[in-house]
N, C-alpha and C positions, 0 to 999 in steps of 0.2 A: 504494500500499500504506499502510495506517495503521500507524504504529510503536507504537501503544498496546499494551503487553504483549509486543511482539516482543523476542526475546533477541538482542543484538548483541554479538559478541566483538571487542574492539579490541586488536590487538597493538601495543605501544608506547603504550598509553593513558595511561601516567603521565608522558609527555614534554610538552614545550612545546605542540606542536600537539594532542597527545592530550587534554589537560584541556579544550580548547575544544570539540573534537569531541565528547567525553563530555557536556559541558554541554548542547550543542545537541541531542543525542540524548535526554538525560534530560528536557529541556523538552518534547520531543515524545511523551513517555510511554513511551520504550523502556526495556527492562531491560538492563543492561550486565554484561558479563563482561570485566573488564580483565586482559589477559595481559601479564605482565612477567617478566623473568628474576628480579627481586627484587621481590616484591609490596609491600614496604615503600615503594618509590619511587612507588607509585600510591595511597597511603592518602589523600592530599589530595583524591582524587576522591569519596570517600564522602560528605562533607557536601553535595555538589552535588545529591544525589538524595534521594528519600524512603526511609523505612525498607524495607530489603529490595530496593531497586531496583538496587543494585550488588553484583556478585560480584567476587572476585579469584582469579586462578589463576596459578600459577608456570609459565611456558613460555618457551622459547627457540626462535626460528624456525629455527635451524640444527639442531634436534633434532626430527625428524619425529614421534616418539611423543608428545612434550610438546604439539606443535601439534595433533595429532589429539585429545588429551584436551581441549584448550582449546575447540575448536570443536564438540564433541559437543552435539547438541541445540539448536544455534543457528539462528536464521533468517537472520542476515546476519553478515558478517565484514569488518572494516576492518584493513588492514595499513598502519601508519604507520612501521614500523621502518626506519631508515636510518642510515648512518654517513658521515662526511666523511673518515675516514682508517682504514686497517686492511684487513681481508679483505673486499673489496667482493664478490668472487665468492660467498663463503660466505653473506653477509647479503642482498645485493641480488638474487642470482640463485638460489642453492639454497635460501635462506630463503623467498624470494617464492614459489618453486615448491612448497615444502613447504606453505605456507599455502593456496595455490590448490588443490592436490591434496586437502588435507584438507577443504576447504570443499566440494568436489565430492563426496568420498566420504561426507561427513556429510549431504548433501542440502540444504545451505544455499542459499537462494534468491538471495542477493546477495553479491557480493564488491566492495569498493571498495579499490583498490590505489593507494597514494601513490607516484608516481614524481617526476619533476622535469623542468623545461624543460632541454633539452640531452641528454635521454636518446636515445641513438643507438648502435646496435650497431657503427657504424663510427667512433665518437668516438676521437680520440687520447688522451683522458683515461680512465683506468681507471674513475673514478666515472661518467662519462657512458656509457661502454660498458656497464658493469655494470647501469646503470639501463635501458638499451635491452634488454640481454639478459634482464633480469628482466621487463620488460613482455611479452616474447615467450614466456617460460616461463609466466607467469601466464595469458595468453590461450590457450596450448596446453592447459593443465590446466582452465581455467574460461573458455570462450569468451565468456561473457556478462559478464565482469568489466568494471567501470567504472574507467577509468584517469584519475587526476588528475596533471597536470604543473604545479605551481606554480613561479613565479619565487621570489625570496627572500621568505620569510615573516617579517613583523615583528609585534612585539607586546611587551607589558610584560616578559615573561621571555625574549625572544629572545637569541641569541648573535651577532647581527649588528649591529644598530643599537646595542645596549648595549656591545658590544666597542669600536666606534669612539668612542662617547661617552666611555668610560672612558679611552681613550688620549688623546683630546682634552683631557680634564680634567687629565691628568698631564703631558703634554708640551708645550713651547712650539713645537716644530717637528715637524710630522707628515709622515713619509714616506708616499706614496700609491703603491701598486703597482696597475697596471691602471687608471690614472686615467680613460682614455677608454672603458673597458668599460661597457656600458650594462645597467641592471637595470630591472625593472618590479615593485617591491616590492608585495606583496599582504598585506593585513591578515589576521591569523590568524583573527579571528572570521568574516571573509568566507568563508575557506576552510571553516571549520567549518559554517557555514550552508549552503554549497553541498553539503558531505558529507551533511548531515542531509536535505536535499531529494533528493539522489540516492538515499539509502537508503529514503526514504519513497515514492519512485516509480520503482523500478528498471526497470520496463518501458519507461520513457521514455528511459533512458539506457544500457541494457545493451549491452556490447561497444563503447562509444564512448570516445574520448579527448578530454580537455578541458584546455586550457592556461589557467592562472589567473594573472592579473596585475592589479596596481592601476591607478589612473587616470593615473599619471605614469611616464614613462620618464626615468631619471636616470643620469648617469654616476657611476662610483665617486668621481671627484674632486668633483663637485658635491654628491654625497651627503654627503661629509665636511665640505664647506663649509656645507651646510645644517644639519648637526648642531651645528657650531660656533656658528652663528647662533642656533639654538634654545636652546642652553645659555649664551648671552651671553659667549662666549669669543673673543677675537681670536688666531688662530693663524697660523703660516706653514706653508703646505703645499708640500711638494716632491715633484714627480712623479719616481718612480724610473724611469729609462730601461729599456726592455724587456730589453736585454742584461744590465744589472745585476740586474734582477729574477730572470732565469733563474739566475744565479749564487747569488743570495741563497736562493732556493728549494732549492738543493742543500746548503746549509750545515746543520750540526747545530743544533738549537734554532731554526731559522728560523720566522718568524711564519706562513709558508705552506709547503706541500709542493710538490714538483715537479708532482704531479698537480693541485693547486689552481692553480698557475701556468698549466698548459695549459688549465684551465677558463676562466681569465680572458682567454684569447685570442679568445673568442667571446662576443657579447652574450647576456645572459640575459633575453630578452624574448619575449612571446607572438608566435607566427608569424602572418603575415598570413592572414586567413580562418579562423583556428582558432576553435573553439567554446570559450567561457569562462564567466565568472561570470554573464553575462546569461542563459545557458541555464537557470540555477537561479533566476532572478528576484532576483539579488543585485547591488546597486549597489556598485561598488568604493569603499572608504574611503580618502581621501588621508591620507598620513602626518601632515601638519600638523594634521589634525582630531582626532587621538587621542594624539599622541606627547607632548604637554605634560603629560599625566597621569602619566607615569613619568620624564620627562627632567629634572624639577625636581632630582632628587638629584645631577645632574651640573653644576648651576649653582653659582656661588660662593655659599656659605652656604645651599645647598639651597633649599627652597621659600620661605625668608625673604629670599633675595638679590634684588637688583634685576637683572632680566634685561637691561635696557639697558646696564648697566655691564659692560665687559669686564674680565677678570681676567688 
């Protein structure tokens, strides 16, 4: 399917991943309708396209009526809405079902649903279980939906690599929870390119699930050490024992929730034999190839500092 002139509705289009998916679709000539609870959060998308190429609509995935209005007249729908804490059932399950049902009723040809590696209806984590239940709800309402399960998504505006880089910038001693847990970080632009390809040729991908990971599998501990090296900072890393991490997760104002602690008990990597980025002709981008462009702000004296000199 040629995207030229196709109207695609993106729920959560104003977020970190949303801006990249929007840009990839705009470059292919799609018209966008960006659906956000507060449309002001998505206004930075408008300059990415040509005059009249982008629309904005107020919608909340937990409110079926607003979802139905948002997808009216659309050729395709993308649901990127997700949370790391809060009412997972309302957002990841009921919200995902609302989007899928609305897309079916509106006669949309394509639905791309963003899930996550670790989605499992039997997961001990509420997040993982809700993602698994959400996938089931989506496929029941829209059997031809395309499901994406990315590992940790990184990029200039992410809340993962940047979070650790900021902590390493501030603290001389860094506690690491889940040091041995493995991740397969995937570059945000690669996920966006795969999404654009999926929406361009839905007949090739309908009803299928894809696990998206980068070219490297890296542990939490090694990732922190890699970030320190990239920012030219010598730090002492202390691995938090599992029993202590469990207690920390239960404390008020803890850096992680109990549910996030449970998620760290299992590696977040692409399953053996799973279909991934190569299905869309996308070559995975290594973290080192792109991170320097935004990690400079965490080095001593910013972009003018000497990387080789530790602080």
